[in-house]
Backbone as a chain_set.jsonl record, in Angstrom:
{"seq": "MKLIAYPLAALLGLLGLLFVVGAQGQIVRVVVGVVLMAAAGALVWLAMQKPKESITTVVQKIDLSGDVNLQDMTCRACGGSLSKQSIVVKAGAVFVQCEFCGAAYQIEEEPKW", "coords": {"N": [[85.071, 98.916, 35.045], [87.022, 98.997, 34.692], [89.139, 97.729, 36.268], [87.927, 95.204, 35.163], [88.907, 94.789, 32.744], [91.698, 95.704, 31.871], [93.514, 93.222, 33.134], [91.728, 91.436, 31.414], [92.286, 92.275, 28.847], [95.629, 92.09, 28.894], [95.41, 88.608, 29.421], [94.51, 88.204, 26.883], [96.272, 89.028, 25.268], [98.896, 88.343, 25.915], [97.997, 85.726, 25.381], [97.894, 85.86, 22.374], [100.339, 86.279, 21.694], [101.487, 83.906, 22.033], [100.142, 82.429, 20.148], [101.101, 83.68, 18.049], [104.451, 83.531, 18.153], [104.154, 80.493, 18.441], [103.627, 79.444, 15.906], [104.601, 77.902, 14.119], [104.78, 77.917, 11.032], [102.489, 77.955, 10.256], [99.718, 79.526, 9.061], [96.847, 79.886, 9.832], [97.432, 79.828, 12.854], [98.957, 82.098, 13.209], [97.319, 84.319, 12.159], [95.413, 84.184, 14.109], [96.558, 84.523, 16.671], [97.413, 87.415, 15.871], [94.981, 88.568, 15.696], [93.915, 88.087, 18.491], [95.629, 89.605, 19.711], [94.97, 92.096, 18.388], [92.584, 92.572, 19.792], [93.079, 92.392, 22.583], [94.473, 95.087, 22.343], [92.089, 97.02, 21.513], [90.141, 96.562, 23.792], [91.944, 97.405, 25.522], [91.939, 100.181, 24.692], [89.005, 100.903, 25.265], [88.717, 100.555, 27.477], [90.054, 103.208, 28.402], [88.703, 104.886, 27.706], [86.737, 108.023, 28.656], [83.809, 108.029, 30.269], [80.817, 109.59, 29.139], [79.316, 112.217, 29.985], [75.901, 112.67, 31.376], [73.428, 114.674, 31.902], [70.666, 115.665, 33.64], [67.829, 116.826, 33.869], [65.611, 117.653, 36.337], [62.0, 118.881, 36.151], [59.317, 119.779, 38.444], [56.396, 120.291, 39.002], [53.363, 122.109, 40.763], [50.654, 121.208, 41.851], [47.892, 122.471, 43.1], [44.966, 122.257, 44.86], [41.876, 123.742, 43.704], [41.059, 127.533, 43.795], [44.143, 129.113, 43.422], [46.11, 132.116, 43.655], [48.634, 133.412, 43.296], [49.477, 136.303, 43.549], [48.087, 137.047, 45.901], [48.421, 135.87, 47.675], [49.985, 136.463, 51.121], [52.254, 136.865, 53.7], [52.146, 134.659, 56.728], [52.798, 135.709, 59.256], [53.646, 138.224, 58.6], [52.22, 139.195, 57.07], [52.904, 140.467, 54.807], [53.346, 140.814, 51.052], [53.718, 137.576, 49.15], [55.983, 136.598, 47.199], [57.18, 134.788, 43.341], [59.605, 133.822, 44.243], [59.574, 133.004, 46.954], [58.502, 130.903, 47.608], [59.118, 127.373, 47.931], [59.602, 123.833, 46.658], [60.184, 121.0, 48.766], [60.632, 117.609, 49.398], [58.211, 117.355, 48.098], [56.323, 118.766, 49.49], [55.065, 122.164, 49.832], [56.814, 124.886, 50.854], [57.005, 128.088, 52.415], [59.026, 131.128, 52.341], [59.29, 133.52, 53.608], [60.619, 137.013, 52.322], [60.564, 139.363, 53.634], [59.951, 139.182, 56.992], [61.197, 136.826, 57.04], [60.644, 134.521, 57.972], [59.634, 131.007, 57.95], [57.655, 128.181, 56.927], [54.939, 125.777, 56.057], [53.102, 125.588, 53.541], [49.818, 124.845, 54.18], [46.764, 123.264, 53.252], [43.398, 124.58, 54.271], [40.333, 122.729, 55.389], [37.764, 121.636, 53.236], [34.914, 121.912, 54.257]], "CA": [[84.917, 98.249, 33.981], [88.88, 99.031, 34.056], [89.288, 96.263, 37.163], [88.26, 93.277, 34.36], [89.218, 95.517, 31.082], [92.949, 95.282, 31.891], [93.798, 92.179, 33.152], [91.288, 90.467, 30.652], [93.902, 92.049, 27.658], [97.04, 91.007, 29.013], [95.466, 87.616, 29.253], [94.191, 88.074, 25.901], [97.813, 89.565, 24.787], [99.502, 86.577, 26.237], [97.535, 84.391, 23.947], [97.777, 86.044, 20.977], [101.691, 86.229, 21.302], [102.016, 82.46, 22.234], [99.974, 81.794, 19.018], [102.505, 83.929, 16.438], [105.208, 82.837, 18.576], [104.55, 79.011, 18.542], [102.806, 79.112, 14.924], [105.396, 77.028, 13.196], [104.664, 77.963, 10.05], [100.991, 77.725, 10.05], [99.405, 80.786, 9.017], [96.109, 79.735, 10.716], [97.672, 80.34, 13.779], [99.244, 83.833, 12.915], [96.275, 85.176, 12.219], [94.49, 84.076, 15.478], [97.147, 85.184, 17.203], [97.298, 88.597, 15.508], [93.259, 88.573, 15.946], [93.827, 87.764, 19.831], [96.452, 90.796, 20.008], [94.182, 93.165, 18.425], [91.41, 92.477, 20.577], [93.499, 93.113, 23.753], [94.616, 96.799, 22.207], [90.947, 97.176, 21.381], [89.846, 96.93, 24.662], [92.825, 98.562, 26.117], [91.359, 101.403, 24.191], [87.784, 101.068, 25.297], [88.551, 101.113, 29.11], [90.625, 104.289, 28.353], [88.069, 106.272, 27.192], [86.024, 108.415, 29.317], [82.348, 108.494, 29.777], [80.696, 110.706, 28.245], [78.583, 113.071, 31.638], [74.935, 112.941, 31.111], [72.827, 115.571, 32.236], [69.435, 115.241, 33.84], [67.075, 118.014, 34.175], [64.232, 117.638, 36.59], [60.915, 119.541, 36.62], [58.15, 119.685, 39.452], [55.007, 120.78, 38.803], [53.126, 121.827, 41.816], [49.453, 121.036, 41.283], [47.468, 122.939, 43.886], [43.839, 122.312, 44.414], [41.15, 125.122, 44.148], [41.654, 128.609, 43.026], [45.194, 129.458, 43.797], [46.665, 133.313, 43.014], [50.119, 133.97, 43.421], [49.846, 137.472, 43.863], [47.425, 137.551, 46.578], [49.053, 135.089, 48.977], [50.661, 136.817, 52.246], [52.893, 136.136, 54.494], [50.896, 134.807, 57.954], [53.502, 136.455, 59.893], [54.104, 140.092, 58.562], [51.475, 140.024, 56.165], [53.846, 141.314, 53.788], [53.125, 139.895, 49.757], [55.282, 136.63, 48.525], [56.532, 136.2, 45.128], [57.589, 133.226, 43.151], [60.691, 133.265, 44.708], [59.191, 132.799, 48.051], [57.447, 129.395, 47.171], [60.011, 126.44, 47.405], [58.908, 122.799, 46.946], [60.831, 119.786, 49.281], [60.22, 116.423, 49.246], [57.196, 117.118, 48.255], [55.58, 119.761, 50.387], [55.258, 123.29, 49.531], [57.212, 125.851, 51.773], [56.975, 129.284, 51.84], [60.052, 131.706, 53.403], [59.425, 135.195, 53.721], [61.321, 137.811, 52.0], [60.506, 140.577, 54.515], [60.506, 138.766, 57.898], [62.356, 135.752, 57.384], [59.867, 133.601, 58.269], [59.163, 129.766, 56.929], [56.557, 127.447, 57.131], [54.717, 124.712, 55.027], [51.262, 125.703, 53.153], [48.63, 123.617, 54.816], [45.213, 123.832, 52.617], [42.33, 124.489, 54.979], [39.492, 121.974, 55.217], [36.697, 123.359, 52.392], [33.798, 121.889, 55.014]], "C": [[86.967, 97.949, 33.751], [89.596, 97.747, 34.984], [89.472, 94.882, 36.208], [88.714, 94.046, 33.07], [90.509, 94.833, 30.913], [93.616, 94.348, 32.178], [93.139, 90.822, 32.246], [92.419, 90.733, 29.305], [94.709, 91.837, 28.211], [96.669, 89.887, 28.951], [95.292, 87.542, 27.318], [95.467, 88.595, 24.365], [98.536, 88.483, 24.71], [99.51, 85.655, 25.14], [97.743, 84.453, 22.652], [99.499, 85.971, 20.481], [102.415, 85.374, 21.421], [101.094, 81.943, 20.688], [100.84, 82.317, 17.814], [103.722, 83.205, 17.099], [105.24, 81.207, 17.976], [103.189, 78.461, 17.112], [103.248, 77.896, 14.071], [104.851, 76.803, 12.17], [102.943, 78.106, 9.383], [100.215, 78.911, 10.457], [98.153, 80.814, 9.661], [96.406, 80.802, 12.008], [97.81, 81.719, 14.294], [98.267, 84.552, 13.046], [95.26, 84.712, 13.687], [95.388, 84.779, 16.501], [97.083, 86.634, 17.02], [95.416, 89.37, 15.844], [92.948, 89.602, 17.84], [94.503, 89.383, 20.267], [95.752, 92.504, 19.891], [92.759, 93.339, 19.323], [92.017, 92.749, 22.22], [93.716, 94.639, 23.178], [93.446, 97.299, 21.915], [90.25, 97.207, 22.688], [90.447, 97.599, 26.073], [92.202, 99.728, 25.634], [90.098, 101.844, 24.764], [87.894, 101.422, 27.061], [89.026, 102.257, 29.048], [89.796, 105.785, 28.01], [86.934, 106.345, 28.341], [84.556, 108.708, 29.595], [81.699, 109.531, 29.903], [79.283, 111.398, 29.726], [77.008, 113.155, 30.864], [74.384, 113.609, 32.315], [71.362, 115.242, 32.575], [68.448, 116.356, 34.309], [65.815, 117.622, 35.015], [63.294, 118.409, 36.945], [59.32, 118.848, 37.252], [57.562, 120.819, 39.089], [54.048, 121.015, 40.214], [51.308, 122.073, 41.428], [48.383, 121.475, 42.556], [46.113, 122.836, 43.909], [42.895, 123.55, 44.606], [41.579, 126.324, 43.436], [42.95, 129.467, 43.842], [45.415, 130.603, 43.24], [47.309, 133.789, 44.024], [50.124, 135.519, 43.732], [49.012, 137.772, 45.122], [47.546, 136.368, 47.926], [49.974, 135.998, 49.666], [51.206, 135.918, 53.036], [51.835, 135.668, 56.187], [52.105, 135.114, 59.289], [53.652, 137.878, 60.276], [52.927, 140.748, 57.789], [52.366, 140.396, 54.745], [53.564, 140.273, 52.646], [54.37, 139.091, 49.589], [54.976, 136.219, 47.152], [56.774, 135.032, 45.121], [58.854, 132.752, 43.757], [60.937, 132.916, 46.036], [58.885, 131.188, 48.057], [58.926, 128.351, 47.068], [59.258, 125.475, 48.227], [60.455, 121.846, 47.979], [60.343, 119.016, 49.428], [58.844, 116.306, 49.343], [56.035, 118.004, 48.704], [56.069, 121.014, 49.622], [55.321, 124.104, 50.925], [57.172, 127.288, 51.623], [58.768, 130.158, 52.969], [59.63, 133.155, 52.306], [60.315, 136.117, 53.287], [61.597, 139.252, 53.278], [60.7, 140.295, 55.926], [61.167, 137.222, 58.206], [61.275, 134.56, 57.367], [59.879, 132.052, 57.825], [58.419, 128.676, 57.349], [56.198, 126.79, 55.876], [53.383, 125.28, 55.111], [50.76, 124.34, 53.453], [47.579, 124.172, 53.965], [43.974, 123.084, 53.91], [41.104, 123.318, 54.449], [38.305, 122.704, 54.02], [35.277, 122.458, 53.302], [33.193, 122.311, 55.774]], "O": [[87.726, 97.221, 33.111], [90.417, 96.959, 34.514], [90.321, 93.991, 36.209], [88.819, 93.177, 32.205], [90.698, 93.833, 30.22], [94.643, 94.333, 31.5], [93.597, 89.679, 32.218], [93.162, 89.877, 28.825], [94.717, 90.613, 28.082], [97.526, 89.346, 28.252], [96.011, 86.806, 26.642], [95.447, 88.517, 23.137], [98.788, 87.798, 23.719], [100.323, 85.102, 24.4], [97.794, 83.506, 21.868], [99.899, 85.714, 19.345], [103.621, 85.435, 21.178], [101.565, 80.935, 20.16], [101.21, 81.641, 16.855], [104.032, 82.162, 16.524], [106.124, 80.771, 17.238], [102.296, 77.616, 17.176], [102.508, 77.107, 13.484], [104.345, 75.694, 12.005], [102.525, 78.315, 8.245], [100.01, 79.314, 11.602], [98.053, 81.879, 10.27], [95.979, 81.936, 12.223], [97.254, 82.33, 15.206], [98.195, 85.404, 13.931], [94.259, 85.394, 13.908], [94.86, 85.659, 17.181], [96.686, 87.243, 18.013], [95.031, 90.502, 16.137], [92.417, 90.631, 18.258], [93.923, 90.167, 21.019], [95.823, 93.508, 20.599], [92.074, 94.362, 19.33], [91.273, 93.342, 23.001], [92.962, 95.455, 23.708], [93.588, 98.515, 22.046], [89.535, 98.209, 22.688], [89.935, 98.049, 27.099], [91.867, 100.419, 26.597], [89.925, 103.061, 24.839], [87.303, 102.301, 27.688], [88.371, 102.89, 29.876], [90.038, 106.992, 28.025], [86.353, 105.393, 28.861], [84.11, 109.732, 29.077], [81.968, 110.391, 30.741], [78.451, 110.611, 30.176], [76.967, 113.712, 29.767], [74.687, 113.311, 33.471], [70.792, 114.511, 31.766], [68.565, 116.616, 35.507], [64.876, 117.224, 34.325], [63.428, 118.847, 38.087], [58.565, 117.966, 36.843], [57.998, 121.956, 38.907], [53.961, 119.976, 40.868], [50.882, 123.041, 40.799], [47.99, 120.434, 43.083], [45.662, 123.348, 42.884], [43.083, 124.317, 45.55], [42.401, 126.22, 42.525], [42.737, 130.309, 44.715], [44.997, 130.573, 42.083], [46.993, 134.311, 45.093], [51.15, 135.841, 44.331], [49.22, 138.918, 45.521], [46.784, 136.21, 48.88], [50.864, 136.44, 48.939], [50.955, 134.723, 53.187], [50.937, 136.405, 56.596], [51.95, 134.448, 60.312], [53.739, 138.507, 61.331], [52.591, 141.929, 57.697], [51.8, 140.49, 53.656], [53.507, 139.077, 52.932], [55.541, 139.445, 49.734], [54.108, 135.741, 46.421], [56.752, 134.232, 46.056], [59.177, 131.566, 43.814], [62.049, 132.585, 46.448], [59.405, 130.512, 48.945], [59.743, 128.577, 46.175], [58.685, 125.543, 49.314], [61.62, 122.174, 47.757], [59.176, 119.287, 49.714], [58.222, 115.606, 50.142], [54.901, 117.882, 48.239], [57.102, 121.061, 48.955], [54.47, 124.132, 51.814], [57.345, 127.675, 50.467], [59.312, 129.712, 53.979], [59.649, 133.54, 51.137], [61.201, 136.12, 54.141], [62.631, 139.847, 53.581], [61.572, 141.004, 56.428], [61.5, 136.692, 59.266], [61.359, 133.707, 56.483], [60.518, 132.134, 56.776], [58.784, 128.255, 58.447], [56.794, 126.996, 54.819], [52.681, 125.467, 56.104], [51.111, 123.205, 53.131], [47.43, 125.391, 53.888], [43.732, 121.939, 54.292], [40.981, 123.067, 53.251], [38.039, 123.902, 53.928], [34.352, 122.485, 52.49], [32.129, 121.776, 56.084]]}, "num_chains": 1, "name": "protein.A"}
């Protein structure tokens, strides 16, 4: 934005100055020149303003099929019980990292047939 705003403001300011200097007693030219210089000043002021930071909050909800009870989940490698902190979602897949043995694996749903 600044790359366009500053040259445009300089052009408007120069045109405004030319209108004021070359007015030759005509009030309309003075008014147009003042308006152009005010627009140049406003454009510079707008370009100097910093954009406000926007905060984006992403909430991922996991919908597992079937009856899943978190207290009953145990590690495949060591059999230790898993807590909420052990479950992580990466790229839409549910991964487990055991707090006890450090094993990491993806939760795969067994076929129901």
